[in-house]
C-alpha positions in Angstrom: 63.7 103.0 122.8 66.3 100.6 120.9 66.0 102.0 117.6 66.4 105.6 118.8 70.1 104.7 120.5 71.0 103.0 117.2 72.9 106.1 115.9 75.0 106.1 119.2 76.3 102.6 118.4 78.2 103.9 115.0 79.7 106.4 116.0 82.1 108.5 113.6 79.9 107.2 110.1 79.1 110.7 109.1 82.3 111.6 110.0 84.0 108.7 108.0 81.7 109.8 105.2 82.4 113.3 104.7 86.4 111.6 105.1 85.5 109.7 102.3 83.8 112.2 100.3 86.6 115.0 100.7 88.9 112.3 99.2 87.5 111.4 96.5 86.9 114.6 95.6 90.8 115.7 95.8 91.9 112.5 94.1 89.4 113.9 91.6 91.3 117.2 91.1 94.6 115.6 91.3 93.2 113.4 88.0 92.0 116.2 86.3 93.7 119.4 87.1 97.2 118.3 88.1 98.7 119.2 92.0 98.7 122.7 92.5 95.7 123.6 90.5 92.7 123.8 92.7 91.8 125.2 96.5 90.6 123.5 99.5 87.2 125.5 98.5 87.1 123.7 95.1 87.5 120.6 97.0 84.8 121.6 99.7 82.4 122.0 96.9 82.9 118.7 95.0 82.8 116.7 97.9 79.6 118.9 99.3 81.1 120.4 102.6 82.2 123.9 104.2 85.7 124.4 103.4 86.3 125.1 107.5 85.5 121.0 107.4 88.6 120.7 105.7 90.5 123.2 107.3 89.5 122.2 110.9 89.9 118.3 110.0 93.6 118.9 107.9 94.6 122.2 108.5 96.0 122.9 105.0 95.9 121.2 101.5 99.1 119.6 101.9 98.1 117.8 105.0 94.4 116.6 103.2 96.6 115.4 100.1 99.1 113.5 102.2 96.5 112.0 103.9 94.7 110.9 100.5 98.1 109.3 99.5 98.7 107.5 102.4 95.0 106.1 103.0 94.9 105.2 99.4 98.3 102.9 100.1 97.1 101.4 103.2 93.8 100.6 101.9 95.0 99.2 98.4 97.3 96.1 97.4 96.6 94.0 100.3 99.2 92.0 101.6 99.0 88.4 100.8 99.7 85.3 103.2 100.1 81.9 100.8 102.3 80.1 102.9 104.9 80.5 99.9 107.2 83.4 99.3 106.8 83.2 95.4 103.0 82.6 95.3 102.9 85.6 98.1 105.1 88.0 95.2 103.0 86.7 92.1 99.7 87.4 94.2 101.0 90.8 95.8 102.6 92.1 92.1 99.4 91.2 90.5 97.1 93.2 93.5 99.6 96.0 92.8 98.8 96.2 89.1 95.2 96.3 89.7 95.3 99.1 91.9 97.8 101.2 90.2 95.8 100.7 87.4 92.6 101.7 88.9 90.6 104.3 88.5 92.5 106.7 91.0 96.1 104.8 91.1 97.5 107.3 88.4 96.4 110.5 90.2 98.0 108.9 93.5 100.7 108.4 91.8 101.0 111.3 90.4 100.3 113.2 93.6 103.5 111.6 95.6 105.8 112.5 92.4 103.8 116.2 93.2 104.6 116.2 96.4 108.1 115.0 97.2 108.9 118.0 95.0 107.0 120.5 97.2 108.9 121.4 100.0 109.4 120.1 103.5 105.9 119.0 104.0 106.1 117.2 100.8 109.1 115.3 101.2 107.6 114.2 104.6 104.6 112.2 102.5 106.9 111.0 100.0 108.8 109.7 103.2 105.4 108.6 104.8 104.3 106.7 101.7 107.3 104.8 100.9 107.6 103.9 104.9 104.4 102.6 104.8 104.9 101.0 102.1 107.7 99.2 103.5 106.4 98.3 106.3 103.6 96.7 104.4 106.0 94.6 102.6 108.1 93.5 105.4 105.3 91.4 107.2 105.7 89.2 104.0 109.1 89.4 103.9 109.3 88.3 107.8 106.6 85.3 107.3 108.9 84.2 104.3 111.8 84.2 106.7 110.1 82.6 109.6 109.5 79.7 107.3 112.8 79.1 106.6 112.7 80.7 103.0 115.3 83.5 102.1 113.1 86.5 101.0 114.6 90.0 99.1 115.0 93.1 100.7 112.2 95.4 100.5 114.3 97.8 98.2 114.9 95.0 95.7 110.7 94.3 95.1 110.9 98.1 94.3 113.2 98.1 92.2 112.6 94.6 90.2 108.3 95.1 90.7 107.1 98.8 91.9 109.1 100.7 90.0 108.8 99.4 86.4 105.3 99.1 87.4 104.9 102.7 88.7 107.0 103.8 85.7 105.0 102.3 82.7 101.2 103.5 84.4 103.1 107.0 84.7 104.6 107.5 81.4 101.8 105.4 79.7 104.2 102.8 78.4 101.9 99.7 77.8 99.5 97.5 79.7 100.9 95.9 83.0 99.9 92.6 81.7 99.5 89.4 83.7 102.3 87.8 82.0 104.6 91.2 82.2 103.7 91.0 86.2 104.5 87.6 86.5 108.3 88.5 84.3 109.0 90.9 86.9 108.2 88.3 89.7 110.7 86.4 87.5 113.6 88.3 87.2 113.4 89.3 91.1 113.3 85.7 91.9 116.1 84.9 89.2 118.5 87.3 90.7 117.4 86.1 94.1 118.5 82.5 93.1 122.1 84.0 91.8 122.9 85.7 95.1 122.1 82.7 97.0 124.2 80.2 94.9 127.6 78.9 96.4 130.7 81.0 94.9 
């Protein structure tokens, strides 16, 4: 009887597998064809599910792709807690570099850009993506402030660290080497130090 009850203690197991398969299928199609060049039916076929399952769960292809982008963001680039703002920034930057150059990173970045120009729903997707990235960073910055450090603002991290990496990846402008990623953090810390110097 105990074995008979085992599956019941893992609700959502199949649902989670289906979601992961659909997400991967959609990501692969974005990478291969670009946004707007495939259908829900093609995502379903590649994921091995019925297209009605996708419509029932997400409603539209755009809603699915928004979920893909947000899920990728929230499950990659973990926010470090090293006890030091500088080490947090260096570790975080290294995590982002690893993830955006990983197998799905470029596809998801292209997807967010495409969605951002795809009408109201796309604009919401972009806003959700950026808001989630902001929420992730804020915890790290709040901890630094509680330790008595003077952290940068979220937009400064975007301008000095994230944007340069995203641009390099999107346009194929060179590898994100550890030295390059560290130099981005160095520039941010230097800018921060200059802004807090007495005049």
